[in-house]
C-alpha positions in Angstrom: 116.8 108.9 110.5 113.1 109.2 109.6 112.0 106.0 107.9 108.7 106.1 106.0 106.9 103.5 103.9 106.8 103.9 100.1 103.8 105.5 98.5 103.1 102.0 97.0 102.6 100.5 100.4 100.6 103.4 101.6 98.2 103.0 98.7 97.3 99.5 99.8 93.9 99.1 101.5 93.9 98.3 105.2 93.9 94.7 106.4 90.2 94.4 107.1 90.3 91.1 109.0 92.7 92.4 111.7 89.8 92.6 114.3 88.8 89.0 113.7 92.5 87.9 114.1 92.7 89.7 117.4 89.6 88.1 118.6 90.8 84.7 117.5 94.1 85.0 119.3 92.4 86.2 122.4 89.9 83.3 122.3 92.8 80.8 121.9 94.7 82.5 124.7 91.7 82.1 127.0 91.9 78.3 126.5 88.8 78.1 124.3 88.5 75.2 121.9 88.5 77.3 118.7 87.4 75.7 115.4 89.1 77.6 112.6 87.0 77.7 109.4 88.7 80.9 108.2 92.0 79.6 106.7 92.1 78.3 103.1 95.0 75.9 103.7 94.6 72.1 103.2 94.9 70.3 106.5 95.9 66.9 105.1 99.5 66.0 104.3 101.0 65.9 100.8 100.5 62.5 99.3 103.3 60.1 100.0 104.1 59.4 96.4 105.1 63.0 95.9 107.1 63.1 99.1 109.0 59.9 98.0 109.9 61.7 94.7 111.1 64.7 96.7 113.3 62.5 98.9 114.9 61.0 95.8 115.3 64.4 94.1 116.8 66.2 97.1 119.6 63.7 97.2 120.6 64.3 93.6 123.5 66.9 93.8 122.5 68.3 90.4 119.5 69.8 92.1 121.6 71.6 94.7 122.7 74.3 92.3 120.8 77.4 91.1 117.4 76.4 89.6 116.5 76.8 85.9 115.2 80.4 85.7 112.1 79.4 83.6 111.6 76.0 85.2 112.9 72.4 85.0 112.1 71.3 81.4 110.7 68.0 82.6 108.3 69.8 84.9 107.2 72.1 82.1 106.7 69.1 79.9 104.4 67.5 82.5 102.5 70.8 82.9 101.9 70.9 79.2 100.8 67.2 79.2 98.4 68.0 82.1 96.9 70.9 80.1 96.5 68.7 77.1 94.9 65.7 78.9 92.8 67.7 81.4 91.6 70.6 79.1 92.4 69.5 75.6 94.8 72.5 75.3 98.1 71.8 73.5 100.9 74.2 74.5 104.6 74.5 73.7 106.3 73.9 77.1 109.3 76.0 76.0 107.4 79.2 75.2 103.9 78.8 76.6 104.6 77.4 80.1 106.5 79.1 82.9 107.3 77.6 86.3 106.2 79.9 89.2 106.9 79.9 92.9 103.3 79.1 93.6 100.6 81.0 91.6 100.8 84.0 94.0 104.3 84.7 92.7 103.2 84.9 89.1 100.0 86.8 89.9 101.9 89.5 91.8 104.6 89.9 89.1 102.4 89.9 86.0 101.4 93.6 86.3 105.1 94.5 86.5 105.5 92.8 83.1 102.5 94.2 81.3 101.1 97.3 83.1 102.4 100.8 82.7 101.8 103.6 85.3 98.2 104.9 84.9 96.9 101.8 83.1 93.6 100.4 84.4 93.6 96.9 85.8 90.1 95.3 86.1 89.9 93.3 89.3 86.9 91.3 90.7 85.3 92.3 94.0 85.2 90.2 96.0 88.5 88.7 95.0 92.0 87.6 95.9 93.7 90.8 97.4 96.9 90.3 95.3 95.1 91.2 92.1 94.6 94.7 93.6 98.0 95.0 95.3 99.9 93.8 92.2 98.2 96.5 90.1 99.1 99.2 92.7 102.7 98.1 92.9 103.0 98.4 89.1 101.5 101.9 89.2 98.3 100.7 87.7 94.8 101.9 88.6 92.5 99.1 89.9 88.9 99.3 88.7 86.6 97.1 90.7 84.1 94.8 89.0 81.4 93.9 91.5 80.5 90.2 91.5 76.9 89.7 92.5 74.7 86.7 93.1 72.3 88.0 90.5 75.0 87.6 87.8 76.2 84.3 89.1 79.3 86.1 90.6 80.6 86.7 87.1 81.8 90.1 86.0 79.2 92.1 84.1 81.3 93.0 81.1 78.6 95.3 79.7 78.6 97.3 82.9 82.3 98.3 82.3 82.3 101.8 80.9 83.8 102.0 77.4 86.4 104.6 78.5 87.5 102.3 81.3 87.7 99.4 79.0 89.8 101.4 76.5 92.3 102.3 79.3 92.4 98.8 80.7 95.5 96.7 80.2 94.6 93.6 82.3 91.5 91.9 83.5 91.6 89.3 86.4 89.2 86.4 86.7 89.2 83.5 89.2 87.0 80.4 88.7 86.3 78.3 90.7 86.1 81.5 92.7 87.6 82.5 96.0 85.6 83.5 98.1 82.2 82.8 96.4 82.9 79.3 95.1 81.3 80.2 91.8 82.2 78.5 88.6 82.3 80.0 85.0 80.7 78.4 82.0 82.5 78.3 78.6 79.9 80.8 77.3 81.2 83.4 79.7 84.8 82.7 78.7 83.8 83.1 75.0 82.3 86.6 75.8 85.3 87.5 77.8 87.7 86.6 75.0 85.7 88.7 72.5 85.6 91.6 75.0 89.4 91.4 75.6 90.3 91.2 71.9 88.0 94.2 71.1 89.7 96.4 73.7 93.2 94.9 73.5 93.1 93.7 77.1 95.2 90.8 78.5 93.1 88.2 80.4 94.7 86.8 83.5 92.9 83.7 84.8 93.6 82.3 88.3 92.7 78.6 88.1 94.1 77.5 91.4 91.0 75.4 92.3 90.7 73.6 89.0 90.8 70.1 90.5 88.7 70.7 93.6 85.1 70.2 92.2 82.0 68.2 93.0 80.0 68.5 89.8 81.3 69.2 86.3 85.0 69.7 85.9 85.9 73.5 85.7 87.1 74.8 82.3 90.2 76.6 81.3 89.8 79.8 79.4 92.5 78.6 77.0 89.9 76.1 75.6 88.3 79.0 73.8 89.4 79.8 70.2 91.5 82.9 70.2 92.2 82.8 73.9 95.9 82.1 73.4 96.3 85.4 71.6 95.1 87.3 74.7 95.2 85.2 77.8 97.5 83.8 80.5 96.4 81.3 83.1 97.9 80.5 86.5 97.8 77.0 87.9 98.9 75.9 91.4 99.8 72.6 92.9 99.0 73.9 96.4 95.3 72.9 96.7 95.1 69.9 94.4 98.1 68.1 96.0 98.1 69.6 99.5 101.3 71.4 98.7 100.7 74.9 99.9 104.1 75.1 101.7 106.0 73.8 98.7 105.3 76.9 96.7 105.0 75.5 93.2 102.8 76.4 90.2 103.0 77.3 86.6 101.7 79.9 84.1 100.3 78.9 80.7 99.2 80.8 77.6 100.3 83.6 75.3 104.0 83.2 74.6 104.7 87.0 74.6 103.0 87.5 78.0 104.8 84.4 79.3 108.1 85.7 78.0 107.5 89.1 79.7 106.6 87.5 83.0 109.8 85.3 82.7 111.9 88.5 82.2 110.5 90.1 85.4 111.0 86.9 87.4 114.5 86.6 86.0 115.3 90.0 87.5 113.5 89.3 90.8 114.1 85.7 91.8 116.2 82.6 90.9 113.3 80.2 90.4 112.0 77.3 92.5 114.3 74.6 93.9 114.7 72.0 91.2 114.0 69.1 93.6 110.6 70.6 94.3 109.9 70.8 90.6 110.8 67.1 90.2 108.3 66.3 92.9 105.8 68.6 91.1 106.3 66.7 87.9 105.4 63.5 89.8 102.3 65.1 91.1 101.1 66.4 87.7 101.9 63.0 86.0 99.6 61.4 88.6 96.9 64.0 89.1 94.3 61.1 89.0 96.1 59.2 91.7 93.7 57.6 94.2 95.2 59.6 97.1 94.5 62.8 95.1 91.0 61.9 94.1 90.2 60.9 97.7 90.6 64.5 98.8 87.6 65.5 96.6 85.5 63.0 98.5 86.8 64.3 101.8 85.8 67.9 100.8 82.4 66.7 99.6 81.7 65.1 103.0 82.8 68.3 104.7 80.8 70.5 102.4 77.6 68.5 102.9 78.0 68.5 106.7 78.6 72.3 106.8 76.1 73.5 104.2 73.3 71.1 105.2 73.9 71.7 108.9 73.9 75.5 108.7 71.0 75.6 106.3 69.0 73.4 108.7 69.8 75.9 111.5 68.3 78.7 109.4 71.6 80.1 108.0 71.3 80.0 104.2 74.4 78.1 103.0 74.2 76.7 99.5 76.3 73.7 98.5 79.3 74.9 96.5 80.0 73.2 93.2 83.8 73.6 93.4 86.7 74.9 95.5 86.9 74.2 99.2 85.1 77.4 100.2 81.5 77.9 101.2 79.8 81.2 100.7 76.8 81.7 103.0 74.3 84.4 103.9 74.3 86.1 107.3 70.9 86.2 109.2 68.7 88.9 107.9 69.7 92.3 109.1 73.0 91.2 110.6 76.2 92.6 109.1 79.0 90.1 108.2 81.3 91.5 110.8 78.7 91.3 113.6 77.8 87.8 112.5 81.3 86.4 112.5 82.2 88.3 115.7 79.3 86.7 117.5 80.0 83.3 116.1 83.6 83.6 117.4 82.6 85.0 120.8 79.7 82.6 121.5 80.7 79.5 119.5 84.5 79.8 119.3 84.2 79.2 115.5 86.3 81.4 113.1 84.5 82.5 109.9 85.5 85.3 107.4 83.2 88.3 106.9 82.1 88.9 103.3 82.3 92.7 103.9 86.0 92.4 104.3 86.2 91.3 100.6 83.9 93.9 99.2 81.4 96.3 100.8 78.4 94.9 98.8 79.1 91.5 100.2 78.4 92.6 103.8 75.5 90.2 104.0 77.7 87.1 103.4 80.4 85.0 105.0 83.1 82.6 103.9 84.0 79.2 105.5 86.8 76.9 104.5 86.4 73.1 104.4 89.8 72.6 106.0 88.9 70.7 109.2 87.6 67.2 109.7 83.9 66.3 109.5 83.6 65.8 113.2 84.9 69.3 113.9 82.6 70.8 111.2 79.6 69.0 112.9 80.7 70.4 116.2 81.0 73.9 114.7 77.5 73.6 113.2 76.1 72.4 116.6 77.6 75.4 118.4 76.5 78.0 115.8 72.9 76.6 115.7 72.5 77.5 119.4 73.1 81.2 118.8 69.8 83.2 118.8 69.7 85.9 116.1 
């Protein structure tokens, strides 16, 4: 038989980081001491108070059966309480909160709930690849919004053609941003809500890095009057609580959009293991726990070591205000792929080329603050010896 991939898969853009992955594997195989600043995965363990709750919940036989499709009510109650305390947003946990299997799950499924074939989906460039692939899988047409330093890495809403806006069904935003580490002010969210309501567009906000910040706490778009009529927001326990492998998050916002997403998920999966949701409840109830807050200080130390060290070496690397990513500038005249390739070849340090996220970002690179300070200092020392 002749097997062929679906047209949906064929429509996905190529994996642009494959060459770096090959080089990394070859470097490791050669015995080199590789320092990986490419992966956005917390390196510290999940706090013990969450693990203890999981150990208790996993022994409860009631949790061994199929999960609640829309989430354990107690977890959703805690998610609503978190939104109220952290952002001042009061939500009905029954209709305005939905448990997700990590935020990626909800992000990927949302277009299936709200986008019809041919609808435009406004996606940021650079941005998380799932915004684009989710639109393609739903038959939508991604329209890239270039994020630039000149505009604070915020979408230029006025640059979106009127005919595109009128055909748009969904607009994705992500602040604190991956990969640029930019944050969004409430004034931008206000403009975005006005734009969305004018053109009947659903706002989808990815707020995965809400609790990883070094200056002012990031905002939720749901703080804006009228946002609950047009917006849904995705939260993740992965980064805040070092729970990437646990796969737990929640969506919050407009009840009709939440209901539609729940209907898609009800036909695609059976929800997240209830014991994990009980552990997640413990996490959200204690989001100000000393063990959680200590991670911010850890990331701050790493940020300062990397940004200050590379800047001193002549590689412009501003301190990020939030997230655990750093967005730096390649040396003048050096493309992002050439830069990260030489850094890997000559310093055994893995970085991510900005051009892999968007063509206009070919002068930039991303680094993740997911190794200890001493390893970051070693990486800086190695990179600083390269002559450009």
